[in-house]
N, C-alpha and C positions, 0 to 999 in steps of 0.2 A: 585150356576152363568149357564146361563141359556146358550144352542149350539141351536143355528140357526139353523134349516134343511131345506137344499137350497131341491125341489123340484124338480126329474130330467123327463128326459126321452129320451127316445132310437130313433137313429136318423130313425132305419129301422119303426119305431110305425109311427113316421113325413110326412117320405114320404110316408109308408103306407094310409094315410090317406089326405092329401097335395099330394102326386101329386109328381114325380122325377123330382132335381128343374138342374136349369142351375147357371152355377159360370158366376156373372155378374163382365163386369172390366169395372174401371170407365177409359174413353178418354176425362173426365173433371172434370171442381169441381162438390162435387157432389148436393151443390145449386141449379147449374146450367143446370144440370142434369133428365130435365122434366121427365120421364119419369119411371129413381132411386127417387122419388121422389112421382110419384103417384106411385109405388111401394110400398114404403117405408108407404102411408098414409092407405093402402091396407091389409098393412100385409101380404106384399105376401114376403120379405127381410129377411135371416138370416145371423149373422157375424160369422164364423170364425175363435178360433183366437188359440192359445195356449199356455195354464194354468202354474201357476209355474213352476209343476213337468214334462215339455215338451208334454202331451197331448193334444187331439185337445180337444176344445165344443165350441156348437154356445147360442147364445145368438138371441132370433125373433129382430128383430132388426135393424138397419143400424146402427152401435155404433166407427165410424173413428177410427182405430187403424194400427198403422204401419207391414206391411207381415196380418195384418187381409184380410181372402177369404172374395166373397161377393155373397152368395148362390142366385138366384130369384123364385119361388115356382110358379107353376100356380092354389094354392089356398089359403086361409086367412093361415096362421100361427097365430093369432088370441086364440086359444084353444090353444098354447103352450105360450104365455107370463109368465114369470113373470119363467120360468125355463129354465134352464142348460141343453140342448143332448151334449149326448155324444152316445158315439158307434160309431162314423164318418165312416159309410162304404160311401169311395169314388167308389167304382165300380156301385155305382146307381145314381150319378149324369151324365146327360144329354148331348152327346154333340155335 
């Protein structure tokens, strides 16, 4: 049986290469939020969610989920697409 391996990246490495993110709050439906849509197209959004074991992890892109947290990065996250972002350091977020 072949086991699928998921590539991972450390949150610290993402911040080092793409800048310090800031939380993005949804004030309207995502489809109507033109700024959010632009950031999604340019790969500047990361979705943070909880795994089944309760730990936080991130995925590049906008994934609409209940209780998800969205982060907006100053630079593109394209190099981290299809990777699970682990080791979330909350103190690295901009206020």
